MIMI-787554 format. One record per residue (C-alpha): x negated, y, z negated; residue number from 1; residue in three letters. Coordinates in pm, whole numbers, padded with zeros to 5 digits. Layout:
LONU, X, Y, Z, NUM, ALA $
...
This chain:
LONU, -01889, -02096, 00684, 1, MET $
LONU, -02159, -02045, 00944, 2, SER $
LONU, -02444, -01820, 00842, 3, GLU $
LONU, -02466, -01659, 01187, 4, THR $
LONU, -02239, -01377, 01070, 5, GLY $
LONU, -02058, -01342, 01404, 6, ARG $
LONU, -01688, -01265, 01383, 7, ILE $
LONU, -01454, -01366, 01665, 8, TYR $
LONU, -01120, -01184, 01678, 9, ILE $
LONU, -00877, -01396, 01882, 10, LEU $
LONU, -00621, -01151, 02012, 11, GLY $
LONU, -00725, -00798, 02110, 12, ALA $
LONU, -00390, -00631, 02043, 13, GLY $
LONU, -00246, -00393, 01786, 14, ALA $
LONU, -00409, -00578, 01495, 15, ILE $
LONU, -00715, -00739, 01651, 16, GLY $
LONU, -00851, -00430, 01824, 17, SER $
LONU, -00845, -00196, 01520, 18, PRO $
LONU, -00991, -00477, 01307, 19, LEU $
LONU, -01271, -00523, 01561, 20, ALA $
LONU, -01331, -00147, 01567, 21, ALA $
LONU, -01364, -00120, 01189, 22, TYR $
LONU, -01593, -00424, 01173, 23, LEU $
LONU, -01815, -00290, 01452, 24, ALA $
LONU, -01823, 00052, 01285, 25, SER $
LONU, -01939, -00121, 00965, 26, ALA $
LONU, -02229, -00279, 01157, 27, GLY $
LONU, -02093, -00633, 01178, 28, ARG $
LONU, -02133, -00856, 01482, 29, SER $
LONU, -01787, -00888, 01635, 30, VAL $
LONU, -01635, -01018, 01958, 31, VAL $
LONU, -01281, -00932, 02068, 32, ALA $
LONU, -01162, -01251, 02237, 33, VAL $
LONU, -00884, -01238, 02496, 34, ARG $
LONU, -00644, -01529, 02451, 35, THR $
LONU, -00379, -01434, 02707, 36, SER $
LONU, -00624, -01376, 02996, 37, ARG $
LONU, -00877, -01618, 03145, 38, ASN $
LONU, -01051, -01372, 03376, 39, ASP $
LONU, -01243, -01150, 03132, 40, VAL $
LONU, -01619, -01199, 03168, 41, ALA $
LONU, -01847, -01105, 02878, 42, ARG $
LONU, -01854, -00724, 02866, 43, ASP $
LONU, -01790, -00433, 02629, 44, THR $
LONU, -01493, -00199, 02602, 45, PHE $
LONU, -01414, 00110, 02400, 46, SER $
LONU, -01157, 00103, 02118, 47, ILE $
LONU, -01017, 00416, 01955, 48, SER $
LONU, -00847, 00412, 01615, 49, VAL $
LONU, -00686, 00715, 01457, 50, HIS $
LONU, -00488, 00796, 01143, 51, ASN $
LONU, -00485, 01067, 00877, 52, ASP $
LONU, -00836, 00968, 00761, 53, VAL $
LONU, -01021, 00814, 01055, 54, ASP $
LONU, -01083, 00899, 01416, 55, ASN $
LONU, -01304, 00614, 01541, 56, LEU $
LONU, -01425, 00533, 01888, 57, LYS $
LONU, -01653, 00232, 01916, 58, VAL $
LONU, -01770, -00015, 02180, 59, SER $
LONU, -01690, -00381, 02116, 60, VAL $
LONU, -01798, -00694, 02302, 61, GLU $
LONU, -01514, -00881, 02470, 62, THR $
LONU, -01464, -01206, 02662, 63, VAL $
LONU, -01188, -01455, 02743, 64, SER $
LONU, -01155, -01753, 02511, 65, LEU $
LONU, -01170, -01981, 02815, 66, SER $
LONU, -01525, -01859, 02885, 67, LYS $
LONU, -01660, -01953, 02541, 68, LEU $
LONU, -01801, -02305, 02507, 69, ALA $
LONU, -01856, -02266, 02135, 70, SER $
LONU, -01765, -02036, 01847, 71, LEU $
LONU, -01981, -02023, 01537, 72, GLU $
LONU, -01899, -01788, 01252, 73, GLY $
LONU, -01561, -01657, 01140, 74, ILE $
LONU, -01267, -01703, 01377, 75, ILE $
LONU, -00981, -01462, 01304, 76, VAL $
LONU, -00646, -01530, 01470, 77, ILE $
LONU, -00459, -01204, 01535, 78, THR $
LONU, -00277, -01310, 01853, 79, ALA $
LONU, 00101, -01345, 01843, 80, LYS $
LONU, 00201, -01648, 01635, 81, SER $
LONU, 00395, -01814, 01919, 82, TYR $
LONU, 00055, -01868, 02089, 83, ALA $
LONU, -00091, -02062, 01795, 84, ASN $
LONU, -00027, -02409, 01935, 85, LYS $
LONU, -00210, -02336, 02259, 86, SER $
LONU, -00494, -02154, 02079, 87, ILE $
LONU, -00542, -02441, 01834, 88, ALA $
LONU, -00549, -02689, 02123, 89, LEU $
LONU, -00808, -02486, 02312, 90, GLU $
LONU, -01026, -02441, 02004, 91, LEU $
LONU, -01008, -02815, 01941, 92, LYS $
LONU, -01166, -02873, 02285, 93, ARG $
LONU, -01459, -02645, 02201, 94, LYS $
LONU, -01746, -02661, 01953, 95, THR $
LONU, -01617, -02465, 01655, 96, VAL $
LONU, -01823, -02421, 01341, 97, ARG $
LONU, -01695, -02188, 01076, 98, GLY $
LONU, -01387, -02060, 00900, 99, SER $
LONU, -01047, -01984, 01049, 100, LEU $
LONU, -00851, -01687, 00918, 101, VAL $
LONU, -00485, -01659, 01020, 102, ILE $
LONU, -00409, -01286, 01016, 103, MET $
LONU, -00043, -01301, 01118, 104, GLN $
LONU, 00301, -01256, 00968, 105, ASN $
LONU, 00549, -01537, 00924, 106, GLY $
LONU, 00612, -01872, 00762, 107, VAL $
LONU, 00420, -02182, 00873, 108, GLY $
LONU, 00207, -02002, 01132, 109, VAL $
LONU, -00103, -02190, 01014, 110, GLU $
LONU, 00049, -02533, 01086, 111, ARG $
LONU, -00108, -02587, 01435, 112, PRO $
LONU, -00456, -02527, 01291, 113, PHE $
LONU, -00396, -02764, 01001, 114, LEU $
LONU, -00266, -03025, 01245, 115, ASP $
LONU, -00587, -02978, 01447, 116, ALA $
LONU, -00787, -03068, 01132, 117, GLN $
LONU, -00998, -02753, 01099, 118, PHE $
LONU, -01175, -02780, 00762, 119, PRO $
LONU, -01156, -02416, 00641, 120, GLU $
LONU, -00827, -02232, 00698, 121, VAL $
LONU, -00733, -01912, 00517, 122, HIS $
LONU, -00429, -01681, 00539, 123, ARG $
LONU, -00444, -01303, 00525, 124, CYS $
LONU, -00116, -01122, 00463, 125, VAL $
LONU, -00140, -00783, 00633, 126, LEU $
LONU, -00004, -00460, 00490, 127, TYR $
LONU, -00073, -00230, 00783, 128, VAL $
LONU, 00107, -00041, 01056, 129, THR $
LONU, -00032, -00027, 01408, 130, SER $
LONU, 00083, 00088, 01748, 131, GLN $
LONU, -00104, 00121, 02077, 132, GLU $
LONU, -00050, 00482, 02184, 133, THR $
LONU, -00243, 00446, 02510, 134, SER $
LONU, -00478, 00186, 02659, 135, THR $
LONU, -00712, 00066, 02381, 136, ASN $
LONU, -00609, 00359, 02160, 137, ASP $
LONU, -00434, 00269, 01834, 138, PHE $
LONU, -00249, 00457, 01562, 139, ALA $
LONU, -00346, 00227, 01276, 140, PHE $
LONU, -00297, 00262, 00904, 141, ARG $
LONU, -00363, 00036, 00606, 142, SER $
LONU, -00077, 00075, 00357, 143, ILE $
LONU, -00252, -00115, 00079, 144, THR $
LONU, -00521, -00382, 00041, 145, SER $
LONU, -00424, -00705, 00217, 146, SER $
LONU, -00441, -01033, 00019, 147, PRO $
LONU, -00622, -01341, 00150, 148, MET $
LONU, -00617, -01693, 00010, 149, GLY $
LONU, -00708, -02054, 00078, 150, VAL $
LONU, -00470, -02274, 00276, 151, VAL $
LONU, -00729, -02547, 00323, 152, LYS $
LONU, -01091, -02538, 00209, 153, GLY $
LONU, -01288, -02384, -00075, 154, SER $
LONU, -01279, -02071, -00287, 155, GLU $
LONU, -01651, -02026, -00222, 156, THR $
LONU, -01592, -02005, 00152, 157, ASP $
LONU, -01302, -01765, 00094, 158, LEU $
LONU, -01526, -01528, -00103, 159, GLU $
LONU, -01780, -01518, 00181, 160, LYS $
LONU, -01511, -01459, 00442, 161, VAL $
LONU, -01347, -01175, 00249, 162, VAL $
LONU, -01689, -01016, 00200, 163, GLY $
LONU, -01747, -01022, 00577, 164, LYS $
LONU, -01399, -00905, 00686, 165, LEU $
LONU, -01307, -00637, 00433, 166, SER $
LONU, -01380, -00280, 00542, 167, THR $
LONU, -01285, 00066, 00423, 168, ARG $
LONU, -01030, 00096, 00701, 169, GLY $
LONU, -00879, -00249, 00641, 170, LEU $
LONU, -00948, -00353, 00281, 171, PRO $
LONU, -00891, -00720, 00190, 172, ILE $
LONU, -00888, -00887, -00151, 173, HIS $
LONU, -00871, -01248, -00276, 174, ILE $
LONU, -00536, -01379, -00398, 175, ASP $
LONU, -00520, -01715, -00573, 176, ALA $
LONU, -00148, -01757, -00503, 177, ASN $
LONU, -00137, -01676, -00134, 178, ILE $
LONU, 00186, -01870, -00072, 179, GLN $
LONU, 00371, -01623, -00293, 180, ARG $
LONU, 00228, -01337, -00089, 181, GLU $
LONU, 00312, -01511, 00240, 182, ILE $
LONU, 00677, -01547, 00141, 183, TRP $
LONU, 00696, -01202, -00015, 184, LYS $
LONU, 00579, -01045, 00312, 185, LYS $
LONU, 00800, -01279, 00518, 186, ALA $
LONU, 01112, -01166, 00332, 187, ILE $
LONU, 01007, -00801, 00364, 188, VAL $
LONU, 00941, -00855, 00735, 189, ASN $
LONU, 01274, -01030, 00782, 190, SER $
LONU, 01427, -00695, 00688, 191, VAL $
LONU, 01204, -00466, 00894, 192, PHE $
LONU, 01169, -00690, 01199, 193, ASN $
LONU, 01542, -00746, 01237, 194, SER $
LONU, 01719, -00431, 01121, 195, ILE $
LONU, 01478, -00181, 01281, 196, CYS $
LONU, 01488, -00341, 01631, 197, PRO $
LONU, 01866, -00378, 01618, 198, LEU $
LONU, 01903, -00011, 01523, 199, LEU $
LONU, 01630, 00082, 01771, 200, ASP $
LONU, 01449, 00288, 01509, 201, THR $
LONU, 01123, 00314, 01315, 202, ASP $
LONU, 01050, 00161, 00976, 203, ASN $
LONU, 01126, 00482, 00786, 204, GLY $
LONU, 01499, 00416, 00826, 205, ILE $
LONU, 01545, 00269, 00477, 206, PHE $
LONU, 01450, 00590, 00294, 207, VAL $
LONU, 01655, 00801, 00535, 208, ARG $
LONU, 01977, 00597, 00546, 209, ASP $
LONU, 02151, 00455, 00238, 210, THR $
LONU, 02360, 00211, 00443, 211, GLU $
LONU, 02046, 00064, 00601, 212, ALA $
LONU, 01894, 00033, 00253, 213, ALA $
LONU, 02208, -00148, 00132, 214, LYS $
LONU, 02181, -00398, 00417, 215, LEU $
LONU, 01813, -00451, 00335, 216, ALA $
LONU, 01911, -00525, -00025, 217, ASN $
LONU, 02176, -00774, 00090, 218, GLU $
LONU, 01912, -00965, 00291, 219, VAL $
LONU, 01672, -00962, -00003, 220, VAL $
LONU, 01936, -01085, -00249, 221, MET $
LONU, 02029, -01364, -00006, 222, GLU $
LONU, 01666, -01482, 00004, 223, CYS $
LONU, 01607, -01486, -00373, 224, ILE $
LONU, 01765, -01833, -00429, 225, PRO $
LONU, 01524, -01977, -00172, 226, LEU $
LONU, 01230, -01803, -00339, 227, ALA $
LONU, 01342, -01948, -00673, 228, ASN $
LONU, 01373, -02298, -00525, 229, ARG $
LONU, 01015, -02267, -00395, 230, LEU $
LONU, 00894, -02150, -00741, 231, ASN $
LONU, 00756, -01825, -00602, 232, LEU $
LONU, 00859, -01604, -00896, 233, ALA $
LONU, 00974, -01321, -00670, 234, LEU $
LONU, 01232, -01065, -00782, 235, THR $
LONU, 01471, -00857, -00576, 236, ALA $
LONU, 01341, -00536, -00735, 237, SER $
LONU, 00981, -00623, -00640, 238, GLU $
LONU, 01080, -00688, -00280, 239, LEU $
LONU, 01296, -00377, -00250, 240, MET $
LONU, 01020, -00165, -00404, 241, ASP $
LONU, 00783, -00295, -00134, 242, GLN $
LONU, 01036, -00224, 00142, 243, ILE $
LONU, 01097, 00131, 00020, 244, MET $
LONU, 00724, 00197, -00025, 245, LEU $
LONU, 00650, 00090, 00333, 246, ILE $
LONU, 00947, 00289, 00459, 247, SER $
LONU, 00842, 00599, 00263, 248, LYS $
LONU, 00490, 00581, 00407, 249, ARG $
LONU, 00617, 00537, 00761, 250, SER $
LONU, 00471, 00781, 01011, 251, ASP $
LONU, 00734, 00716, 01276, 252, GLY $
LONU, 00573, 00404, 01422, 253, GLN $
LONU, 00793, 00136, 01573, 254, LEU $
LONU, 00790, -00206, 01406, 255, ILE $
LONU, 00598, -00469, 01606, 256, SER $
LONU, 00912, -00660, 01703, 257, THR $
LONU, 01070, -00348, 01854, 258, LEU $
LONU, 00744, -00274, 02038, 259, GLN $
LONU, 00757, -00628, 02179, 260, ASP $
LONU, 01121, -00596, 02286, 261, ILE $
LONU, 01061, -00263, 02460, 262, LYS $
LONU, 00764, -00416, 02644, 263, SER $
LONU, 00959, -00724, 02751, 264, GLY $
LONU, 00740, -00955, 02543, 265, ARG $
LONU, 00833, -01253, 02330, 266, GLU $
LONU, 00888, -01168, 01963, 267, THR $
LONU, 00778, -01347, 01644, 268, GLU $
LONU, 01128, -01351, 01492, 269, ILE $
LONU, 01139, -01731, 01509, 270, GLU $
LONU, 00860, -01739, 01248, 271, PHE $
LONU, 01045, -01493, 01023, 272, LEU $
LONU, 01425, -01494, 00986, 273, ASN $
LONU, 01484, -01813, 01182, 274, LEU $
LONU, 01205, -02018, 01022, 275, GLU $
LONU, 01311, -01899, 00677, 276, MET $
LONU, 01668, -02009, 00752, 277, ALA $
LONU, 01539, -02346, 00872, 278, ARG $
LONU, 01335, -02397, 00554, 279, VAL $
LONU, 01635, -02296, 00343, 280, ALA $
LONU, 01864, -02540, 00524, 281, ALA $
LONU, 01612, -02823, 00469, 282, SER $
LONU, 01630, -02790, 00091, 283, GLN $
LONU, 01821, -03043, -00118, 284, GLN $
LONU, 02082, -02923, -00180, 285, PRO $
LONU, 02065, -02691, 00122, 286, ARG $
LONU, 02054, -02314, 00091, 287, ILE $
LONU, 02225, -02097, 00351, 288, ASP $
LONU, 02090, -01760, 00465, 289, LEU $
LONU, 02376, -01637, 00689, 290, PRO $
LONU, 02279, -01267, 00709, 291, ARG $
LONU, 01910, -01338, 00753, 292, THR $
LONU, 01974, -01599, 01024, 293, GLU $
LONU, 02236, -01391, 01210, 294, LEU $
LONU, 02007, -01086, 01221, 295, LEU $
LONU, 01728, -01309, 01356, 296, GLY $
LONU, 01952, -01457, 01625, 297, LYS $
LONU, 02065, -01110, 01730, 298, MET $
LONU, 01702, -00995, 01766, 299, VAL $
LONU, 01623, -01306, 01968, 300, LEU $
LONU, 01920, -01239, 02195, 301, LEU $
LONU, 01823, -00872, 02235, 302, LYS $
LONU, 01468, -00971, 02331, 303, ALA $
LONU, 01593, -01228, 02583, 304, MET $
LONU, 01832, -00978, 02743, 305, GLN $
LONU, 01559, -00713, 02770, 306, ARG $
LONU, 01322, -00967, 02926, 307, LYS $
LONU, 01589, -01081, 03174, 308, THR $
LONU, 01750, -00750, 03267, 309, HIS $
LONU, 01476, -00498, 03185, 310, GLY $
């Protein structure tokens, strides 16, 4: 990892902006990098973050990725996962020295960066809720400390990165078995990011509605054979406990996939339900995830219809 200490947050959305705000508030050198716009010259903008503990308002440096010739430090990817291929390609054309941290949900989202041969790649599995309530103003909450682990690289580098990125508002800890955490969160997200958008409701639905909780349990039970095949040592009770904990702590926020659908944006469901179904089908012998896959396809269809018809 570079010793410059600069942190680049690629993706100034519902995750990247609050992360940048907490890092800046902690006195760390941070740049919020725009990946979907090429016209942002180097400047500063104000980010507000509020929850039941914090009410932050800080200025953060920002610039378009296209306007950076080099990045040296820690590069955190918080943009939507469907942009990873183009981001990895653009980074490959630049001078990049440092560690990459993939701070996204889903299965296999780090693959474009591994294919691009970056030497230090880590995954952080987020346990947060976030929603933009107005321009650059975010209702953000950390549910519990988020685990981070090595995908490619060294434990020594990981320790340095966690030390730089962890803050009081978004605590991060090292996890030696990050693949287990990736799949645990993916299964949990396959419940929230399909059922909540299809019911057009917030993530507190599972503690309010027994039928929704039963459907969540059916999805979890369907995914357990795949988890066993991958030697992840996950249990249905552990996954359901996590789902109910998140649902209980819900403050009425909409799940990210439903936010995307309502805004006419592309969703990340292909890296959740549909990618999990693809991985399951590739096993020998194959494993079928009919509920998980159908829910994913329905979300994809709903997003496409909203984008087409408004």
